[in-house]
C-alpha positions as semicolon CSV with decimal commas, in nm:
position;residue;x (nm);y (nm);z (nm)
1;M;0,025;0,016;-0,014
2;D;0,304;0,266;0,073
3;R;0,437;0,182;-0,198
4;V;0,155;0,287;-0,447
5;L;0,086;0,551;-0,263
6;N;0,439;0,680;-0,296
7;F;0,375;0,560;-0,665
8;I;0,096;0,782;-0,616
9;N;0,266;1,140;-0,476
10;K;0,577;1,061;-0,737
11;F;0,389;1,067;-1,075
12;F;0,090;1,223;-0,991
13;K;0,081;1,503;-0,736
14;N;0,340;1,820;-0,715
15;S;0,576;1,922;-0,444
16;K;0,206;2,070;-0,207
17;G;0,042;1,792;-0,254
18;D;-0,180;1,885;-0,497
19;L;-0,252;1,715;-0,817
20;N;-0,064;1,771;-1,161
21;I;-0,172;1,755;-1,521
22;F;-0,094;1,412;-1,487
23;G;-0,309;1,328;-1,185
24;K;-0,571;1,588;-1,336
25;G;-0,597;1,426;-1,629
26;I;-0,638;1,060;-1,475
27;K;-0,931;1,210;-1,271
28;V;-1,116;1,371;-1,588
29;V;-1,081;0,996;-1,771
30;I;-1,247;0,830;-1,449
31;I;-1,512;1,081;-1,421
32;F;-1,616;1,026;-1,803
33;I;-1,577;0,616;-1,769
34;V;-1,827;0,704;-1,368
35;I;-2,034;0,946;-1,639
36;K;-2,091;0,665;-1,906
37;L;-2,180;0,371;-1,673
38;L;-2,444;0,633;-1,473
39;I;-2,575;0,715;-1,803
40;K;-2,590;0,314;-1,899
41;T;-2,742;0,194;-1,604
42;T;-3,014;0,490;-1,635
43;Y;-3,128;0,351;-1,985
44;K;-3,141;0,073;-1,872
45;I;-3,365;0,102;-1,590
46;I;-3,574;0,356;-1,814
47;D;-3,625;0,062;-2,099
48;K;-3,741;-0,191;-1,807
49;A;-3,962;0,074;-1,674
50;M;-4,133;0,147;-2,022
51;H;-4,142;-0,233;-2,070
52;S;-4,344;-0,297;-1,799
53;K;-4,598;-0,039;-1,917
54;K;-4,648;-0,173;-2,240
55;K;-4,770;-0,483;-2,166
56;G;-5,146;-0,464;-2,254
57;I;-5,177;-0,108;-2,379
58;L;-5,238;0,053;-2,698
59;Y;-4,996;0,056;-3,018
60;S;-5,051;0,455;-3,017
61;D;-5,023;0,493;-2,672
62;E;-4,660;0,229;-2,705
63;K;-4,515;0,508;-2,950
64;K;-4,567;0,743;-2,676
65;L;-4,372;0,586;-2,451
66;N;-4,135;0,496;-2,717
67;T;-4,071;0,896;-2,725
68;L;-4,134;0,978;-2,383
69;S;-3,833;0,712;-2,358
70;I;-3,619;0,915;-2,542
71;V;-3,669;1,246;-2,419
72;L;-3,604;1,117;-2,125
73;K;-3,240;0,947;-2,186
74;N;-3,140;1,252;-2,348
75;I;-3,226;1,439;-2,050
76;I;-3,078;1,187;-1,873
77;K;-2,726;1,234;-2,068
78;Y;-2,691;1,578;-2,071
79;I;-2,811;1,651;-1,660
80;F;-2,475;1,367;-1,654
81;Y;-2,258;1,580;-1,887
82;F;-2,335;1,913;-1,752
83;I;-2,241;1,748;-1,368
84;G;-1,918;1,585;-1,493
85;L;-1,804;1,896;-1,713
86;I;-1,897;2,131;-1,351
87;M;-1,621;1,867;-1,193
88;I;-1,363;1,923;-1,452
89;L;-1,386;2,269;-1,413
90;D;-1,295;2,266;-1,039
91;I;-1,069;1,988;-1,100
92;F;-0,874;2,265;-1,314
93;N;-0,955;2,501;-1,038
94;I;-1,204;2,671;-1,206
95;K;-1,487;2,805;-0,981
96;T;-1,785;2,717;-1,161
97;S;-2,017;2,796;-0,848
98;S;-1,916;3,174;-0,797
99;I;-1,992;3,182;-1,204
100;L;-2,307;3,014;-1,161
101;A;-2,427;3,247;-0,855
102;T;-2,334;3,583;-1,017
103;A;-2,476;3,517;-1,392
104;G;-2,707;3,219;-1,297
105;I;-2,779;2,904;-1,508
106;G;-2,982;3,115;-1,706
107;G;-2,791;3,387;-1,776
108;L;-2,506;3,139;-1,833
109;V;-2,675;3,017;-2,142
110;I;-2,792;3,328;-2,266
111;G;-2,450;3,489;-2,268
112;I;-2,240;3,252;-2,457
113;G;-2,517;3,270;-2,716
114;A;-2,740;2,968;-2,733
115;Q;-3,033;3,113;-2,703
116;S;-3,166;2,902;-2,971
117;L;-3,067;2,592;-2,830
118;V;-3,318;2,694;-2,533
119;K;-3,604;2,756;-2,808
120;D;-3,514;2,411;-2,922
121;I;-3,585;2,277;-2,593
122;I;-3,871;2,443;-2,493
123;T;-4,030;2,364;-2,841
124;G;-3,941;1,990;-2,799
125;F;-4,132;1,977;-2,472
126;F;-4,430;2,112;-2,650
127;I;-4,419;1,882;-2,917
128;L;-4,429;1,609;-2,667
129;F;-4,661;1,711;-2,406
130;E;-4,919;1,837;-2,717
131;D;-4,895;1,489;-2,880
132;Q;-4,785;1,643;-3,255
133;F;-4,595;1,323;-3,369
134;S;-4,434;1,016;-3,176
135;V;-4,174;0,820;-3,247
136;G;-4,261;0,599;-3,576
137;D;-4,536;0,824;-3,699
138;Y;-4,511;0,922;-4,078
139;V;-4,503;1,299;-4,062
140;K;-4,439;1,614;-4,346
141;I;-4,231;1,892;-4,150
142;G;-4,163;2,143;-4,399
143;E;-3,974;1,982;-4,737
144;Y;-3,879;1,678;-4,501
145;E;-4,109;1,395;-4,511
146;G;-4,083;1,004;-4,357
147;I;-4,067;0,820;-4,047
148;V;-3,986;0,992;-3,724
149;E;-3,685;0,829;-3,591
150;E;-3,601;1,010;-3,251
151;L;-3,757;1,330;-3,063
152;G;-3,507;1,457;-2,858
153;V;-3,509;1,757;-2,663
154;R;-3,317;1,992;-2,934
155;V;-3,362;1,806;-3,224
156;T;-3,559;1,574;-3,439
157;K;-3,453;1,310;-3,666
158;V;-3,701;1,174;-3,977
159;R;-3,576;0,894;-4,246
160;D;-3,719;0,976;-4,608
161;F;-3,799;0,653;-4,808
162;S;-3,442;0,669;-5,037
163;G;-3,278;0,655;-4,665
164;E;-3,157;1,000;-4,607
165;L;-3,205;1,110;-4,211
166;H;-3,306;1,472;-4,145
167;I;-3,215;1,642;-3,803
168;I;-3,391;1,941;-3,793
169;P;-3,374;2,151;-3,493
170;N;-3,762;2,164;-3,310
171;N;-3,754;2,544;-3,323
172;N;-3,772;2,524;-3,673
173;I;-4,081;2,309;-3,683
174;G;-4,389;2,493;-3,798
175;T;-4,683;2,308;-4,019
176;V;-4,678;1,927;-3,949
177;T;-4,868;1,663;-4,087
178;N;-4,905;1,383;-3,925
179;R;-5,012;1,085;-4,189
180;A;-5,020;0,827;-3,901
181;R;-5,305;0,970;-3,776
182;G;-5,683;0,811;-3,794
183;A;-5,756;0,594;-4,096
184;M;-5,589;0,659;-4,411
185;R;-5,685;0,648;-4,766
186;A;-5,617;0,398;-5,019
187;L;-5,719;0,537;-5,382
188;V;-5,631;0,379;-5,707
189;K;-5,745;0,416;-6,054
190;V;-5,836;0,166;-6,310
191;N;-5,871;0,229;-6,708
192;V;-6,042;-0,001;-6,929
193;A;-6,111;0,048;-7,305
194;Y;-6,427;0,186;-7,442
195;E;-6,559;-0,086;-7,582
196;E;-6,566;-0,354;-7,288
197;D;-6,903;-0,355;-7,168
198;I;-6,894;-0,120;-6,821
199;N;-7,162;-0,290;-6,614
200;R;-6,993;-0,648;-6,638
201;V;-6,591;-0,478;-6,600
202;I;-6,777;-0,295;-6,281
203;N;-6,921;-0,636;-6,166
204;V;-6,564;-0,792;-6,167
205;L;-6,402;-0,479;-5,962
206;N;-6,696;-0,561;-5,688
207;E;-6,571;-0,902;-5,633
208;V;-6,219;-0,836;-5,635
209;C;-6,278;-0,558;-5,349
210;K;-6,522;-0,826;-5,180
211;D;-6,196;-1,074;-5,208
212;I;-5,963;-0,793;-5,049
213;R;-6,168;-0,713;-4,782
214;K;-6,212;-1,032;-4,666
215;A;-5,854;-1,125;-4,704
216;H;-5,708;-0,838;-4,505
217;D;-5,778;-0,671;-4,128
218;N;-5,598;-0,371;-4,232
219;I;-5,833;-0,212;-4,372
220;V;-6,094;-0,006;-4,200
221;D;-6,391;0,101;-4,517
222;G;-6,400;-0,046;-4,817
223;P;-6,297;-0,119;-5,070
224;N;-6,544;0,060;-5,236
225;I;-6,604;0,152;-5,643
226;L;-6,672;0,517;-5,689
227;G;-6,788;0,504;-6,043
228;I;-6,675;0,648;-6,352
229;S;-6,405;0,974;-6,321
230;D;-6,369;1,009;-6,595
231;L;-6,376;0,990;-6,978
232;G;-5,995;0,964;-7,133
233;E;-5,871;1,014;-7,466
234;Y;-5,773;0,633;-7,483
235;G;-6,064;0,487;-7,185
236;I;-6,275;0,461;-6,897
237;E;-6,145;0,520;-6,570
238;L;-6,304;0,406;-6,251
239;T;-6,217;0,475;-5,922
240;I;-6,154;0,257;-5,622
241;V;-6,118;0,390;-5,246
242;A;-6,057;0,208;-4,908
243;K;-5,985;0,319;-4,592
244;T;-5,672;0,157;-4,379
245;N;-5,495;0,169;-4,054
246;P;-5,198;0,403;-4,062
247;M;-4,936;0,343;-4,290
248;E;-5,088;0,055;-4,445
249;Q;-5,238;0,247;-4,771
250;W;-4,994;0,193;-4,976
251;G;-4,978;-0,191;-4,903
252;I;-5,330;-0,183;-4,999
253;E;-5,333;0,024;-5,271
254;R;-5,050;-0,271;-5,441
255;E;-5,297;-0,510;-5,395
256;I;-5,590;-0,357;-5,528
257;R;-5,350;-0,311;-5,820
258;K;-5,256;-0,693;-5,834
259;R;-5,542;-0,831;-5,810
260;V;-5,730;-0,582;-6,062
261;K;-5,495;-0,688;-6,341
262;E;-5,487;-1,067;-6,271
263;A;-5,916;-1,045;-6,276
264;F;-5,843;-0,887;-6,621
265;D;-5,657;-1,122;-6,739
266;R;-5,878;-1,394;-6,621
267;E;-6,178;-1,207;-6,790
268;N;-6,011;-1,035;-7,121
269;I;-6,075;-0,732;-6,991
270;E;-5,855;-0,515;-7,197
271;I;-5,666;-0,206;-7,011
272;P;-5,629;0,073;-7,283
273;Y;-5,270;0,203;-7,420
274;P;-5,164;0,448;-7,711
275;K;-5,251;0,336;-8,036
276;R;-5,182;0,459;-8,374
277;V;-5,301;0,415;-8,738
278;I;-5,077;0,436;-9,034
279;Y;-5,275;0,506;-9,360
280;E;-5,037;0,412;-9,687
281;K;-5,125;0,603;-9,993
282;N;-5,111;0,361;-10,276
283;P;-4,821;0,470;-10,466
284;K;-5,014;0,403;-10,782
285;E;-5,312;0,688;-10,705
């Protein structure tokens, strides 16, 4: 033990018995390790608490819990890092207590030019408590559109269908279009040739709609045929519409198109396409 103490005094302390630069560096490393362990442990506690609350709740409530979990983790992370920063400043004899006492935490934050940070945090809490959107929702925020991957106290992360991740400061979030709340519309337009019997076509489409309705639990209402929606240049256009659970409308639209094509092939119903008739002049004329 004496050898250890002598080693510490020799390499990590100066002649006055205070920590030298190496000793302070080691202490800073230890502080960061402890903070990482505390954050990891706190994350596990939050995950365990949220997991126990998820049993027997609705899907929308589960998304709210996921969002709340992420926000709590971010707050915990910032608090621990702030405490660690104060401890490190104290190690280097920077009197943080006097700074905070004279300026105050709010004055200190604004004084270093972090007004936008405060706005981001306040906006983030309003988004969370007003339940504007949750993690997993499909939203449009300004020019960005995609799935919300993370709702933090400072930024919101949205990933679009191309895989790009958009990181949006909460203060920049204005009008939000949430496309994951309530029933969504699936709409498919079907074209048939003018030569086809329209009543026969509608009967075939009605059978297709019945089969789709029976096969999919994600359909809330329909599919229904609205009738003839347009008399186009090449054919007659009919519209099929259904209401689905959030985020399921695109899958139902694809299924409707697939089954309509199969039914038309089976019933020999022609789908129109551009045609060109060429008249050749008799060179003897």
